[in-house]
N, C-alpha and C positions, 0 to 999 in steps of 0.2 A: 847381720846374718841371711835376713832377708831379703838387698837389697843385688847381695853376692848371688842368690838366686835365682831375684831375677834379673842379675846380666848374665849369669847363665843359660835358661834359658827363653826366654823370650828372642833372640833369634829363633829360638824353631819353631817355639809356638802361633809368632808370627809367618811364617813357611810352611807348617800345616796348616792357616785360617787361611793365611791365601791361596793355596791352593782348593780352601771346600768349592763344591757344584752343587748348584739351584739343582733338587731336581723337580720336573713340570711333566706332567703325566700330559698332553692335548685332551686326549679322549676323556679326562677327564674335568678339565678347564672347561672346552665346550657342553658339557655336560650340566657345569653348574651358570654358566654364561642362560644358555635357555631356559634353564629354571626362572634365572633371574629374569629374564625378559618376554617367558612365554606364559608364562603361571601366577592367578594372584595370588598374592600380599598373605591371604591367611588355606594357602591348601593344603594338607596334611600329605606327605610323604612315609611311606615305606619299605621298605627297604635294609640290605647289611645295615650291623650296627657302625661298623668302620665306616661305608658311605655315607649312613648319615648322622654322625658327628661332624663330616664333611659341609653336607649341605645346610646344617644346620650353621655351621658358622662363614660361611658362602652366603647362604641367600636369606640369610634368618627366616628359611619357612620349620612350618612347624613338622616334628618327627615323629613315625613312632616309636622308635628303640632307638637310643645315646647310648653310645659306647663308656661316658664317664660315668652313671649311674644305676646304680645295679642294687637290686634288691627280690623278692620271691615272684613276687606280680611282673617285674619286668624283664624276668628271664621266663617266664611261661610266653609274657609279649612274644618275647626272643623263639624260643621256636617255633610260633605258629603265623610269626610274618613270615622264617624262613621255610617255612609250609610251600612258599613256591619253586624250591627249587626238588621238591619230595613225587611222590606218584601221588596226589590227589585228583580230585574231578575240578572240572571249572566253578563248579559249585560252591563246594566247598573252601575255595578259593579266599569265593566271592564273598562268601558268607565271612571270613575269618579279616581278611578287607572291612568292610561294612562293621564288624563291631567293634576298628580301632578307629572308625572314621577314617581313612586314608580315600583320598582323591587322586589319586597317583602314587603307584611303584614301582622301582628298582630293578629288577635282573640285570645281575652280574655277570659279561661273557663267561670270566673267569671261574664261578660257580659252577655256576649250570655244565659247563663242558670240560670241567679239572680231570684232568684224564693225570693226575699226582698216581706215583708211582707204588705208595705206600693203599694199598686197599684197606678196605675197611674205618678209615683216615679224615676223608671228604665229606667235607657240607652232605652232600647227598649219599654218603653211606650213615656217615650216622641218624639223616630222618630215615633212609627206612630201616632204620632197626629199630628205633623208635615206632615206626608204624605199625610193625609189624612186616614186612613186607621182603623178600626172598630175597641177596644179597647178586650170588655168581650162581650160575649152572645150579647141585645138584646135588647133595651127599644130604649123610646124619644128621651134620650143626646146620639145618635149613628143618629142619621138626617143628620148632616153633614157629616159624613163619611157610604162608604164603604166598603166590602173587599176588599182583596188584592187579586192580580192573585198572587199574590208568594208568599212560604215559610219562614219564614227568613231564610235571606241569611246564616248565621254566622251555622244554625243545617241542612241547603240541601246540603253546600260544605264540611259535614262531608260524605257524601252520594259516593261521587263521583261517582257521572255522570253527562248525560251532562247534561247541555250544558257547566257545569262546568266547568271535567278537558277539553274544551275547552280552556276555557281561563289560568285556574292556579289551580299550581303541585303544592300538602304539598309535602314540602319539609325538617321540624320538628314539631315533636309536644312531649310536655309530660304532666302530668297530670293539667296542668295549660294554657296551650298555643299550637297553631296551627300559623304555620309560609309558607305559599304557596307562591311562588313564580309568579309575571303575566307573561305569557308567550310571 
């Protein structure tokens, strides 16, 4: 029976396997190459969990969060690292990154500029709710929230204004990622 099944399904399986294509993201490959070439082996990186898994695997650098490990402390750390996508001051973000001894942090344009169709489910929306900031417009549902004094950090840092340049230096960028050194 096993041979009969193998004989019947083998050609289909081989046809399927021959059609598989490799995923290639040139921006991520460029970023990993830059990290390996331009940063010290002991550098500590902060960023999204998904990207930090890639950084750890491809470069061997130390990361502040990792997608394969989870406990209460790591979830708290991840939420704090994700504050780079929230409406927080440069000083707040600096203190968070310093508390985890991060030398560099990576902002993903896909998260920062997410214009997804479902408002309230994007990372930046979840952070706004967690931080008690108003998401959209005005209305009864906003009664427990307040306007933030700060713009979204990942947008504001792009402008290279003070106080951002006092705490962070952009050292690499491409279409998908921006890397900042923590001063």
